[in-house]
N, C-alpha and C positions, 0 to 999 in steps of 0.2 A: 229812142225817138230820133236824133240826128242821124244814127247811124241805117236806119231805116227807110229815111230819106235819100241817103248816099246809094242804096243800094237797088233803087228803083229801076224798073225792067224798060226803061225809056229814054227817048233822046236828052239829052241836055237843053236843048232849045223848047221842050216842051213845060218846062216849068221853072220857075224861081222858088227859092227857100230864101223866106226871112224869118228872123230869128229875134225877136223884142226881149229884150232882160230889163225886166221892169223892178230896178234897184233890188236886185240880190245881194243878200250878204255872206254869199257861200263861193264856190269854186266855177258859178256858172261861165263868168268872162274868161276864165283860163280855159275851161274845157272847149267853150266857141270859139275861142281864138284857135285851139290846135285843131279843131274840125276844120276850121276854113284854111288851116296851111296844109292838111294831108287830104282836103278832096277837093283839089280844084277843077274837077269834070263834072260837076254841077254849080249852078248859079246860085251862089249864097253869099246871103247880105245879112250882117249883123247890127242893131243898135241897141241903145242905151234909151229908156225911157224913165226920165226921174220924176215924174208925176205918177204916185201909187195908184193903183187900181188896175184890174183887168179890163176896163172898159178904155181907160187912156191907152194899155196897151195894145188891144186890139185895133182901138183908133188908129194908133202909130202906125202899126203894120200894114192898114189901110192906105195910107197915105204914103207910106212907101212902094208901094206893092205897083210893076207897070203892067201888070196882066189883064186881060176882060173878065178875068173869072177870079174870085177872093178864095180861095178856102183857108179855115182854121182846124189846128190840130194842137192838143195840149200838151205838156211836157211831161207826162206820164203815161202817154199810150204810142205805140206805134204803127206804122202804118205797114198794108201786106204790101209785098215786093209787087205786085201788079197794081197798085193804088193808081197812080199817076196816069198808067195806059187804058186802065179801066176808066176809068172817071174821063179822060180826054174822048173815048169813045162815044159816052154817054152825052158829052157835051156838045161831039161833033153834029151831033142830028139835032142841036136845038135852035131853035128860029126866035125866041121871046126874047125881047128885051131887058126885062126886069124878069128874075129868077131867082128862089132860093132852092136849096136840096140839103141832103144829107145822107150818110151811108148808114150801115150796118158797124154795130160796135160790140164786140164781143170780149169778155172780163179773160183778163190773165190773173189767176187768183195764187196768191202766196201762202196762202192758208185754207182750210175747208172753211164753207159758210157757215153761219153759227145755226142754229135750228130754229130761229126767230126769223131767218130770213124769206121775205117771198116775194114773189113776182112784182106784187103791187110794191114794194120796196127798191126795186131794180134801179131807179132811176138816179136812186141816190149814189150809185155806182157807175153811172152813165151809159148805161146798158141798154143798147137797143137793137132790136131784131122783129122785124116786120115781114119775115119771108125771102122770098129767092124772085120774085118777080117786082117790078117798076111799077110803085106804085106812089100817090098823092098824098101826102099828109094833111087830114081833113081835121074842120074843127078847130078845137083847142090843141092838138096834137102839132108837134113842131121838131125838127132834130135837137140833136146833143150839140153842145157846142166843142165837144172834144172830137167831131168830126161833122161839120157840118161848111154849106159855101154860100156865095151870093154872086152873081153878075155884078161887076165893077157900078153898073150904071144905077143898080139899088142904090148903092151907096151917094153918088152922085145927085140923087133925086130926093131920098129922105135924111142924110147925113147919117152920121154913124152911131154908135152904141152910147146910152143916157150912164153920162158919167158919175151922177147920183146912185146908180145901180150895179151890182156886181160886186165881186169879192175884192176887196182891199186889205193888202198885210194877211193878217190871219183870222181875220172876221170870215165870216158863213154867208154874208149877204149876197144875195143874187138878184136873178128878176129881169136882168140885162138882154137876154137870148129871147126870155117871153115876149119883153116889149117891143124887142127889134122885130121878131117873128110875125107881132101883131099890126105893126108899121106895113111891113111888106105885105100881108096880107091886105091891106086897105090900098094899097096897088093893085091889087086883083090879079097879084103875081102867083104862079102857080109853083107850091113848094114839093120837090119832088123826091121821093124816096129812091135810093140806087143801092140794088143790093151788091153789089160787087164792089163799093167804094166800101172798103173794109178797113176798119183799125179795132186794133186790140188794146184795150186799156187794161193799165196794171193796178191790180187793187190791194193794195198790203193791210195787214192785219190791223192795222190801226183806224182803219175805214169799217171795219167789220165790228164795231164795240157799238155799246149801247150809247154810250158819250157821245160817238160821230153823229149819231142819228138824231141827238138830241139837239145838239147845235147846229146842223143842217136843218132838220124841222123848223128851228126857231127861225133860222135865218130866211127859209122859205116864206114865213110869214110875216116878219118886218119887212121884208121886200115887197110881197104882197100888198101892205098896204103902203108902203112910200109910190109905188109903181102906182096903185088904183085912186090913191088919192090925188094925184095929179093928174091923172086921165077924169077925173069924177066919178070914178065905177065904184068906188070902196063900199058904198050901200049894196051894190048887185054882188059885190064879192061877201060881203059877209055872208048874205042872204046863201049864196053857192057853200060858203062855209058849212052852214048847216044842214043842207043838202049833203055835204058829205058826210058829215058826221052819223046822217042815216044809212048811206052805202056802209062805213065804217063798221058801223054795229051788226051789219047783215055779215059783213066777211067775218066779224068775230063769231058771230053765230055758226057760219058753216065750217069754221076752222075748229071750234067746240066740236060738231058733230063727227067732225073727220078723226080727232083724237090731237089735234096738233093746236094744242090751247096756246102754246107761246107766240106763234104765229099771228093770232089774234090778238092778244095782248098787245105785241109790240104795238101792229096798224093802231090800236085805241092812242098808245100813248105817242106815236109820231102823230095823229091827226090831235092831238090835246096841245102837243108842243107846236103845230103850226099855230092853232088857235091863239095860243099865248102871245105868240109873234105878232099876229094880224090884230089881236082885239086888246091885248095888254099895254 
């Protein structure tokens, strides 16, 4: 990820790179220090956030940022070499004060996909591809955290990410991105899909196991329970879960008809694990 930022085909003044170390216990600090020493051609700043949690880390990055727009990328993803150049071009024609945006995320696979993997589970790999044209995220759709951004004015208006949500340590809680994007939409702010805002996301074999899907799905359910109970929408979300079960059984039947039962079975398991987290 750091190397991809250093190789951007853009001027030094075009962006700043802020890396927030969220109490890592590995060699993160050493790697980041060496990167700074060897890449003085970019605006790079490193911070340690001692409050554990993804939302705390992101909020720290926002607080330290000096730019008009703030973009997030995960540590297990890397930027296309034209990322900053293309994004700058997109944003140069933007006049809105409040804006959200996200781009294309393609998988960088370390092994073959299992037979049970379907496009309906692509979000678990943080994959998003809405084509080659600029469009808006509609309804309940929103960008993925490995490649998303906002105008700084958005944070000034609605605050940061909910620190009660999001991953903490090895937990699989989430929901902080969904919560934030829904708050952005309440500003009537547009949320754009920029196709050339391209990121590649590394997918290790550990992320392509049934155990990972189970933990992720349960984390989704628990996060949705926490989020919707706080907003007073828990009953509405529970009804939506029943509706989603209908869609899941429909897809199960389609995959069964196509002779791909393992994909249908995994979708049923995925929905069951989410429901356990939501209702359990």
